[in-house]
N, C-alpha and C positions, 0 to 999 in steps of 0.2 A: 597746685596748691596743697601742701601738706597738713591736713587738720585731723584732730581727734575727737572723739564723741563728747569732751569737756569744752570745746571751742576754742582750744590753744591751737595756734598756728605756728609750725616751725619755719622759720626764716633764717637759721642758723646751723651751719652743718660741721661737725667736728669730724675730721679725716683722720684717722691713724694711719700713718706710712709704714711703720714696723714695729714689731712687738720688741724688738732688741733695745738696749741702754747699755751705756757704758759706766753707769754707776750701780750702786747696789743699795740704795736707800732701804734703811729699816723698815720703814712703814709701807714698802711697796713689794719687795721681793726678798728672798734668801739670798745669803753670802754665794752661794754657788752659782746662782741665777736661777733659770727657768729652762723647760725644754721648749726651744724656740720654735715658730712654725718653720715648717718646710719651705723653701724657695717656691716650688709650683702651688703652692697654698695660697701665696700672697699676690694680690693684685699687682699686674704689670702698671707701668707708667700710662700707658695707651688706655688699660682698663679704669684706672683712677681718675683720669681726665674724663673720659667718657661718662662717668657715672656723676661727676661733678656739672659737666655740660647739661645732662639731664636735670640734675637737681636744679640749675639755675634758670636753664630756658622752659622748663616745664612744671617745674613744682614750687617756684617761688622762693627760692634760697637767694638769700641776699649778703649773707657773710659765711666765708668759709676760713676754718681754724684749723692747721695742720698740726697734728701731735704724734705721739708715739706709743709706747717706748720713746727713744730719742730720733724726732724726726731727721735731725743731721747727719744721722748715720744711712740715709736713703740716698743711694748714689746718684738717683736722678731728680734729686729735690727742685733745685735751680730751673730745670726744665720744666717740670710739674707746673711750679710757679710761674714761669713765663707763659704756658700754654692757657693756665686758668685765667690771668691777666688778660689774655686776648679775647677773651668770652665776651658775647653781648647779650644779656648786660654783664658788666663787669662786676664780681662780687667784691666786697672789701676782704683783705686776706690778712691774716695774722699767722703766727706761729708761736707754741707752745716748746720751750726747750730747757735743757738743764744748763745751755750756755757754755758747755765747753767748746764747742767747735765754731762758736759765734766769732771769733777773732779772724778766724780765715774765711768766712762765708757772708759776713754781714753784708759788706758792699756789694756782693755779687746777687745776694738775695734782694736787696733794694733796688738794683738794677732791672732784675727779672719783673719786679712789682710788687712784691712784699709791702705791706704797708706797716705793719709793726709786730713786735714781740713781746710774749710772756717769758719771764726766765724764772726758773727755780732756784732759790737761795735761801736756805735756812736758818743760817748762822752768820755772823761776822768773825767767827774765831776758827783759824784753820786745824786745830786740833778736834773741836767739834764737828767739822764737817767732815773729817776724815772717820769720826766714829758713826755720824748719822749715815754716811753715804759708802763708806767701806773703800774710798778711794783718797787719794792726796791730791786732789784737783781745784781746791779752793782759789788759787792765784788764776787759773784759767776762766774760772767762771767771771771773776771781777774784770778780767781784760774784755771778757765776750760783752758783758755789759756796756763797758766803755765803748767798744766798738759799734754795737748796735746803736747807741746813742749819737757816736759821731757820722754814721751812715744814715742817719734820719730815719730809723725805724721807730718812730714816736707816736704816742707815749711809750716808753719802755715800762712795762710794768714788771714788777718782782712779786712773785707767788713765795709766801713762808708758811710752813707747818711747824707749829710748835709741840715740843715732845716732852713729857713729866722727866725730870731730872736731868735732862741734857741741854736745851736751848729755852727752857720756859721763862727765863729771866731775861730774855733779851729784846722782848717787843720794843721797849721805848729807844734802846740803842739801834735797832734797826729802822725805826722810823726817823730817827736824827740824821742816820746816815742816807736813808733814802731821800729825806727832804735836801741834806747838803748836794747830793748829786742829781737831783732832777728826775729821780725815779717815781713811779707810783706803786706804793707798796700796798699789797693785799695778802691779808692773813686768811688761811684756809684751816678750818676744823679737820683734823685727822679723819679721814672715812673708811669705813670697812671694806677696803678694796687691797688690803694685802694678801700677798699668796700663801703666807703661813696661816692665814686666818685667827692671828694673834689679838686683833682688834678688840678692845673693852670700852665701853661707854664710861665706865667708871673710872676716874682719875685722868680723862681725855682734858685737855686744854680747850675749855669752850670758849664762844664769842663774848661771853660776860666776863671770863677771866682775862682776856685779852685787852678789852677795852677799859676794865679797872687798871691794869698794869699801865697802859698808854696814858691814862688821865693822871698817874702820879707825876708826868712830866710835860703834858701838853692839854691844851683846851681843845676839847672836840666839839664841833657843831654838825650835827645831822643834816645832810645835805637833802633828804626828803624823799618820799616814794615817786614824787612827780618827776624826780630826775632819775630815778632807779630804774624805771620802766621795767623791762624783763631780764636785766642784768642780774647775774647770780650775787654780786658783791653789794650789801650795805656799804655806803660812802660817809665819811665824816670831813668837814673842811678842819684843818689842822694850823690852830692859832689863828684862826679866822681866814685862812686860805692865802695864795692860792693854792697850796698843796692839798692832796686829799689823801686819806688813808681807807681801805677797804677791808672788809671782814666778810668772808664766804662761808657761811653757818649753815652749812648741809646738814648736820645732824640736829642742832638745838633750835634752829630758825628756818625750817626748810622754805622753799620757794617754788615749789611745784606748781601751784596754780597760775603761776606766770611764766611757766617753762616754754621756750620757742626752739629747742634744739632736737636734731636728729644726729645720730652717730652712724659713722662707717669704720667698720674694724679692718685693719691691715689684711685681712683674709676675704673681704667683702661682704660682712655680715651687717644689715641694719640693726641697732640697737637703739630703742625708743626712750632710755633712760640708763645713765650712768650705772645704774644698780639693777638693771633688768635681769633676769635670769632665763629670758628668752631672745632668740635673734632669728631673722628672716634672712634667708641666703639669696643674695643679689649676684653672686659670682657665679653659680650654677647657669641662671640666666643668660648673663654676659656671655659664657662659654658655650650655650648651646643656641648662639647666634639670634638670640631674642630680639626683636625690633625696641627701640628707645619706648615706644608707647606702652609696651608689656612691662619694661621693666619699671617705668613710673607709675604704671597701675599695681605692681607688687608693692611698691614702696609707698604709695598711698594707702594700701590696705593695712601693711605693718602700722604706720602711725595712726590709723583708725582704731587699732586695739590699744593703744598707748593706755597705761593706768593711771589713775587720779594723782598718785604719789609715789614716793620711793618707799613707803612703809617702815622707815627708819625707827619710828617710834612703837611699831608693832612686835609685840614680844616675839612673834613668830617669824619675824624677818629672817630670810634665808639669805647669805650673802653671795654674789655672784661667783661663779666658779673661775672666772677669769679674773686676774689681777689689773690693777690700773694699767700696768706697761702694756698689756694686751689690748685693752679696751680704748684706750686715749683719753687724757684727762680733759 
């Protein structure tokens, strides 16, 4: 079991498979990209599967989410999914992607055992997409979403970040589109995880702003905390249901007290929080032939030291030195 001093138990593992990405989203990284991890620093496929095996069989992990960077850039992704699906007990598996490569991989991922996907899409306007991501790939994302739905990677969830002056007027249009295509839309407040450290609380689009905008066109009924559990998104029924919309308000409505996550970076570091400034090295233990029991012990010790909250409301908050692309969202 992965438990901390506040009694929270981690059952959800986020695994970053690569720090690389084929987009350059303005809220994540600079236009020229980042200095990528060297290949020897990355966990191998075997090391990733071994760590997930330890997490599932010895530490109580029930859900595994593959992230990046962009996880579809990982050459061995389908094989990793297939091997994790064979574990006993079998964890639930999902993947967070920008959707560009989903058209060609959705069927293979479903056949390998992936349960569902989260796809990032911030706008319905191709020109705004190009401005936000610095790439002209809007059509590819839409086709990837359709391929995921057709392959049965459902519910297909769409993650959207609203940025002032770019797409902050699109919330109602995005929701109408998601309802039409049977996607579950989730808005995410912009978080201080950009490589340029340009995030500012002032002017950010808040959960309150998003809900006010949605209510100009839709009736929203709160789903309730008993339905939410430890999920990061607060959810509302749209016009009485069955469709739902969620808001992940990491900045203005933090949900740290219910957090059930542990994170593994692409280079084998445990992060107890997305906003943590400290990491615990599991790669060194793996490569020094430590037994599974020792690796599990190190992981438990890391989680025992998890802080009470992210501290975003603390004036002394220090932004993590790794951008979201290197941590895994």
